[in-house]
DOZADREN-286537 format. One record per residue (C-alpha): x, y, z. Coordinates in steps of 0.001 Angstrom, whole numbers, padded with zeros to 6 digits, always signed. Layout:
XYZ ...
REM end
This chain:
+000000+000000+000000 +002836+002389+000862 +004533+001691-002457 +001248+002327-004265 +000782+005648-002418 +004366+006640-003260 +003713+005810-006901 +000543+007919-006876 +002442+010812-005283 +005194+010602-007902 +002662+010271-010734 +000729+013301-009441 +003933+015349-009276 +004896+014427-012819 +001378+015213-014064 +001454+018586-012280 +004804+019523-013810 +003571+018409-017215 +000462+020583-016938 +002549+023563-015811 +004897+023098-018764 +001965+022918-021179 +000604+026203-019856 +003665+028029-021206 +003340+028248-024955 +006846+028892-026369 +005381+030677-029381 +003895+033326-027081 +007079+034073-025146 +009150+037178-025879 +012294+035066-025728 +014893+037307-027407 +015373+040745-028939 +012028+041733-030518 +010434+038382-029560 +010414+035081-031449 +012384+035360-034703 +012736+039119-034098 +009114+039372-035286 +008274+042328-033048 +004604+041489-032522 +002240+039441-030359 -001539+039494-030780 -004428+038743-028389 -002646+040351-025438 -005248+042857-024159 -003116+045997-023756 -004526+049331-022518 -005088+052096-025031 -003751+054803-022725 -001454+055110-019730 +000427+057825-017869 +003463+057441-015634 +002831+060704-013779 -000648+059644-012621 +000154+055890-012546 -002753+055230-014911 -002422+051628-016164 +001096+051412-014709 +001150+047954-013132 +004543+048475-011523 +007848+050243-011943 +011122+048705-010779 +014401+050594-010650 +017269+048800-012425 +020700+049997-011217 +023344+051061-013682 +023016+051688-017379 +021883+049250-020060 +020101+049546-023389 +019336+045827-023595 +015653+045026-024016 +013608+042909-021584 +012780+039314-022511 +009967+037242-021021 +009330+033577-020324 +006255+032698-018284 +006306+034835-015139 +009981+035764-015456 +011448+038876-017076 +015183+039049-017731 +017218+042198-018252 +020911+043102-018108 +022840+046151-016950 +026327+047516-016269 +026565+049232-012891 +028974+052101-012258 +028602+055364-010353 +030193+057205-013295 +027712+055822-015829 +024493+056213-013831 +021823+057842-016082 +024564+059344-018262 +023054+059136-021753 +022928+061747-024485 +019928+061813-026811 +019201+063569-030094 +020562+063411-033639 +024079+064782-033888 +027303+064041-035741 +029780+063417-032923 +031559+060047-033204 +033578+060366-029989 +033513+057973-027032 +032791+058484-023339 +035996+058552-021244 +035402+055760-018762 +037902+054040-016474 +035608+053324-013522 +034892+049881-012120 +031787+048235-013627 +029634+045309-012578 +027856+043482-015410 +024638+042004-014027 +021656+039873-015035 +018308+040546-013318 +015278+038270-013085 +012047+040166-012323 +008598+038789-011524 +006227+039754-014346 +003206+040282-012115 +004707+042152-009155 +007886+043724-010515 +009850+042270-007618 +013443+041243-008295 +013647+037452-007915 +017416+037271-008320 +020374+039127-009745 +023816+037840-010650 +027077+039665-011291 +028604+038089-014389 +031779+040140-014573 +033567+042857-012607 +036210+045161-014041 +037035+048238-016099 +035353+048117-019552 +037592+046832-022327 +035859+049132-024801 +034539+052682-024489 +030928+053480-025332 +029241+056109-027475 +027396+058856-025493 +024098+057323-026681 +025241+053775-025905 +025830+051701-022756 +028063+048824-021658 +025086+046431-021621 +023472+046765-025051 +022907+043090-025900 +019434+041754-025115 +019494+038367-023327 +017791+035268-024762 +015978+032387-023081 +014361+029073-024022 +012592+028506-020701 +015385+026283-019382 +018365+028613-019731 +018974+032337-020100 +022005+033621-022017 +023534+037081-021559 +026206+038533-023841 +028375+041428-022670 +030733+041643-025653 +034352+041909-024502 +033221+040998-020986 +031967+037583-022087 +029016+035300-022807 +027195+033751-019816 +024582+031006-019505 +022392+030623-016390 +019537+028326-015518 +016185+029923-014715 +017101+030139-011020 +020292+032078-011677 +022828+029264-011398 +025763+029819-013760 +026116+026911-016216 +029049+028109-018336 +030751+031211-019659 +033022+032169-022565 +035657+034852-023034 +036207+036041-026621 +038834+038620-025754 +038426+042240-026793 +035661+042687-029386 +036530+046032-030947 +033236+047686-031833 +034168+051023-033337 +033619+053108-036455 +035493+051302-039247 +036987+054569-040566 +038064+055844-037121 +039139+052963-034915 +039470+055235-031882 +035722+055974-032051 +034633+053098-029800 +030849+052616-029522 +030560+049310-027553 +029260+045922-028641 +025552+045410-029333 +024734+042163-031179 +022339+040048-029102 +022408+036237-028918 +019614+033980-030129 +018648+030444-029081 +017324+027929-031610 +016870+024199-030985 +019138+024317-027906 +021883+026113-029809 +023174+029620-029031 +024064+031737-032072 +026188+034891-031852 +027353+037366-034496 +030549+039306-033791 +031333+041828-036523 +034254+043857-035147 +037481+045557-036247 +039534+042363-036121 +038622+038680-036530 +034867+038969-037141 +032879+035733-036902 +029507+034040-036479 +029372+030947-034255 +027133+028311-032654 +027350+026800-029142 +025530+023975-027395 +023331+025658-024794 +023758+022953-022143 +027533+022643-022224 +028788+025741-024026 +030642+023506-026498 +031478+025228-029780 +029592+023519-032623 +030951+025643-035451 +032534+029004-036140 +032829+030893-039414 +035202+033815-039868 +033829+036883-041623 +035520+039628-043630 +033344+042432-042315 +033382+045931-040842 +032075+046429-037282 +028298+046056-037059 +025688+046075-034323 +023040+043760-035773 +021469+040690-034143 +021264+037494-036269 +018032+035693-037106 +016878+032209-038234 +014696+031113-041144 +013894+027900-043011 +014168+027513-046784 +011897+024465-046609 +014731+021974-046281 +017094+023388-043685 +017362+026128-041083 +019590+029061-042000 +021293+031643-039782 +020932+035032-041452 +023036+038100-040645 +023019+041727-041707 +026261+043338-042837 +027898+045708-045279 +030565+043612-046980 +028932+040299-046106 +025198+040139-045538 +024230+036489-045843 +023011+033090-044722 +024787+030147-043031 +023641+026554-042592 +022372+026292-038997 +023839+022810-038468 +027235+023184-040110 +027942+026901-040478 +028479+026465-044229 +027826+029641-046192 +024627+029438-048283 +024489+032897-049825 +026060+036321-049533 +025468+039890-050615 +027556+043072-050409 +026490+046707-050274 +024141+048888-048271 +024648+051136-045304 +028198+050802-044024 +027237+050876-040307 +024638+048069-040114 +022567+048141-036913 +019057+046799-037779 +018405+043066-037743 +016868+041022-040581 +013176+040128-040233 +011435+037114-041738 +008044+036764-043352 +006309+034728-046019 +008993+033757-048539 +011343+036670-047839 +014057+037992-045562 +013883+041773-045183 +016959+043918-044515 +017549+047601-043988 +020588+049702-043109 +021958+053217-043437 +025051+055424-043403 +027247+056030-046438 +026177+056327-050071 +022933+054362-049792 +020400+053403-047117 +018625+050429-048672 +015732+048118-047911 +015881+044632-049458 +013367+041811-049848 +015391+038634-050452 +013939+035234-051321 +014447+032386-048867 +015796+030134-051622 +018770+032453-052258 +022114+030768-053001 +025547+032036-054005 +026510+035684-054419 +023312+037692-054947 +024852+041179-054833 +022855+043664-056907 +024381+045433-059874 +024878+049165-059307 +021518+050993-059161 +019627+047727-059725 +016578+047011-057552 +016061+043309-058256 +017696+040140-059542 +017063+036384-059434 +016902+036282-055631 +016245+039930-054687 +012495+040424-055072 +012622+044197-054645 +014841+046905-053203 +014654+050556-052197 +018064+052206-052519 +017240+055069-050151 +015183+055326-046960 +016466+052484-044792 +016834+053041-041074 +020120+053667-039295 +018954+052372-035896 +015563+050689-036125 +014781+047094-037063 +011764+046930-039354 +008372+045497-038394 +006554+043040-040672 +002931+042917-039544 -000315+042085-041327 +001263+042098-044774 +002879+045508-044338 +006500+046416-043667 +007117+049355-041317 +010468+051131-041458 +011003+053679-038648 +013944+056035-039004 +016034+057763-036347 +014191+061062-036909 +010785+059455-036273 +009621+059192-039878 +007878+055873-040420 +007302+054482-043903 +004830+051691-044588 +005343+049364-047567 +003379+046549-049110 +005675+043717-048002 +005088+041644-051135 +005582+044330-053775 +007526+047100-052047 +004863+049686-052915 +005018+052639-050535 +001699+053129-048706 +002645+056192-046649 +005583+058020-045068 +004817+060151-042005 +006660+061692-039063 +005344+059987-035917 +004973+062348-032961 +007090+065308-031948 +010249+063549-030774 +013762+064567-031839 +015263+061071-031908 +013989+057484-031930 +016311+054517-031281 +013526+052128-030220 +012305+049790-032968 +008543+049495-033582 +006520+046603-032134 +002855+045683-032593 -000110+044047-030869 -003770+043680-031805 -003706+046082-034732 -001602+048777-033068 +002013+049693-033844 +003976+051139-030906 +007086+053280-031207 +008815+055361-028525 +010998+058436-028857 +014041+058969-026650 +012112+061347-024372 +009731+058574-023314 +006730+059475-025440 +005121+056308-026799 +003062+056647-029979 +000277+054232-030910 -000294+054054-034672 -003104+052121-036337 -001693+049192-038302 -002494+049182-042009 -001892+051073-045241 -003236+054436-044021 -001510+056458-041305 -003517+057209-038168 -002047+058244-034823 -004284+056723-032133 -002648+057922-028919 +000429+059438-027298 +001343+058107-023851 +004103+059315-021556 +006670+057349-019542 +008451+060472-018197 +011865+058770-018620 +014409+058366-021412 +013745+055362-023629 +016605+054022-025750 +015594+050360-026135 +012738+048412-027738 +009795+047255-025577 +008683+043675-024990 +005137+042302-025167 +003598+039573-022996 +000013+038520-022319 -001528+041578-020650 +001735+043535-020513 +003732+046052-022510 +007201+046248-020918 +009551+049206-021313 +013196+049358-020319 +014003+053002-019649 +017355+054455-018654 +016241+054241-015017 +013628+051510-014710 +011660+048557-015963 +008036+049663-016396 +005011+047388-016891 +001972+048794-018719 -001202+046797-018034 -004909+047193-017372 -005135+043844-015550 -007000+044344-012290 -005036+043659-009117 
REM end
């Protein structure tokens, strides 16, 4: 009888854990920069139309995050993860606006690179871990931070990348599993190596593999690591200028492909082997935006230099698909716009339309299939916008650096629905979870929600 009772107890525990696991739908988790596959949207989430930080209207909670970090929040179940670099010298020290200075912030103070886990419902900090302590190996731009890379999680592990300060993997309770040191990753303007701007390419997790893209002054590469052990699975060297773009994943129908933005080498690599599938040169020579995936295409944008293009590239691309000068299509490039790409913002593909938001706040909407321009409008009154647009339930959200968040009706005609205020500087892109819109400001993590408490 005792053995039978023990069996029932064990069976009940297994059943309970199974039910709990089934309640978390991986497809509805904001597991990396801009959510699954960098898509930037999540529908059926029940977000409020208006909120106000000054009056606390629809502000579920606000939690101060020490230090300075432009990494975005990621969400899995009830856990939110965010990173930061803590230093008295860097506290709230961020310049906003559009200006031409390429200089770096003089910074020789001690920093503490940390990972925070925050409860989604209460805003309470569940745990925080210091990954690295020391003086930064690289300087940062006045608009940048020393914790720019958004973490990634698969519900079992969370990975944080701090550039020259290393790559770290924790379990969901904050226990360090492994770490890697890649030496100094020199992220600076390719024409002026002394203009250091800090590293910013975020990791992604796909099928228990961690992918990172490191386009730097010397020894650029893209690589894959086993998430459980940290073992290197493959590494491909790249002849590329420094870039700040996060890689993505797509399937061509037969295999998964790692896709990266770049100037000399935009392209795709076999997810399992790292073998190069296709490549393309040209575009903006300081690539920051990440590629987005939809239908049968991979969409790219970039800026700086002679052109600021937007490309729609077919998933079946192979070989060198570089466009001829002034050309806007070829066998594998469906369509291209040679001017108008964004310097900072990753595009949003939502409901058949492609939204490209520029640093000055002008957002252009295209028919994603044909490239036809539907509208081009300045959104709001802000002076600078480094946050990429996200969407939920027919609304596109974009924030300016002053903390004004603009709600734009999704679709081919421009309509500004609302302007809501956070009263803090916003440099990073928000995250979306069921019932929550989550903003990482320079000072805090803020949860927007109309859920009754």
